[in-house]
N, C-alpha and C positions, 0 to 999 in steps of 0.2 A: 643190471645187478652188478655190484662190485664184489668179487670174491678175493679173499685174502687168506694166506697161510702164515701162521705165526708159530714160533717155538719159544718156550721159556719155562722157568721154574715157577710154580704157584707161589704167590705171596701169602696165602692163607688157605686153610682147609676149605674144601668145596661146601657150598651152601645149597641144600635141596629144599624146595618148597612146592606147593601145589596151587594151581589157579582155582578160582571159584568153580570152574567147570570140571575140576578133578585132574587136569593135565599136570604132569610132573615136569619140573624144570630145575636143572642144577646150574648154578653160577660158579664160574672159575675166574679168578683174577690173575692175569698174567702180565708182568712187566716185561717190556722188550726194550733193550738199549739200542740206541742209534748214535752213530758218530763215534768220536774218540777224543781223548784229552779234554781240552777246554770246551770243545764242541759237543761233548757227549751229553745226551739227554735220555730220559726214560719215557716211553709211551706206555700207558696202562690200557690194557684191553680187558673187557668183561666178556667172557665166552659163555654163552648160554647153550646148554644141551637139553633137548626136549625129548619127551616120550620115554620109551623103554630104555633107551641108552642113558637117560638121566640117572637111573639107579646105579649103573656102572660108574658113571662120572662122580657120583656122590661119595665114592670110596677114596677119591684122591685127597691127599693131605698136603699141607704146606711143604714145599721143597720138592715135590714130584715134578719131573720134567715132562711136559706135554707138547704135542704138535696138534694144532687145530686148524681146520680149513672151513670157511663158511662165508656167508653174506655179511658184508661190512656195513654198519650204520654209524654215522658220525653225528653226534648231538653236541650240546653245549651245556655246561653247568658252571655257574659263577665265572663266566668268561673264559673257561678252559674247555678244550675239546674233550668229548667223551666218546671213546671208541667201543663199539659193541659188535660182537660177532655171533651170529646164529649158526652154530656149528652144524655142518653137513657131515663132517668127518673129523674124528679126533682119535688120538692114541696116546697112551702113556709110554714113554721110552724108559726102558729098564735103567734103574739107577736114579739117584736123586741128590740133592744138596744136603739132605739130612745125614747126620753122622749115624753110623751103625750103632746099635745098642751094644754096650760093652758088657760082655758076659763073663769076663775074667773075674776070678775070685768067687764064682758061684759053684765051683766044682765041675764045671763043664768046659769043653773046648770051644773056642769061638768058631763060627762057621768059616769054611774056606773061602778065600777070595776067588769068585768064579772067573774073573778076568785073568787070573794068574796062569790058568791052564790053556790059554789061547796061544798057539805056537807062533803068532806073528805080532 
């Protein structure tokens, strides 16, 4: 068994579905960059979260930063490698690439920046 840990921002909202037998699975698409400059390329991973944890993963949206660990399967589609991870463990790391909702002009004060109170 090959186990891999990846980290990245979701490229789109989570997609939850059920199998014929009623098992729940949520698919997360995570691009991971490798290399730099002219040699930089992006590997795309499809992370599948099964069972009860699938309901939690279904709440993830485009731009959420996740870390996932699981069994790696490599397939091929149209001559390109397809990387799939069956997640044993995953977590969403606070923060995302999404911009915060702008609440100015609505008569309310924008939420404080939580990171600004960290003393280091």
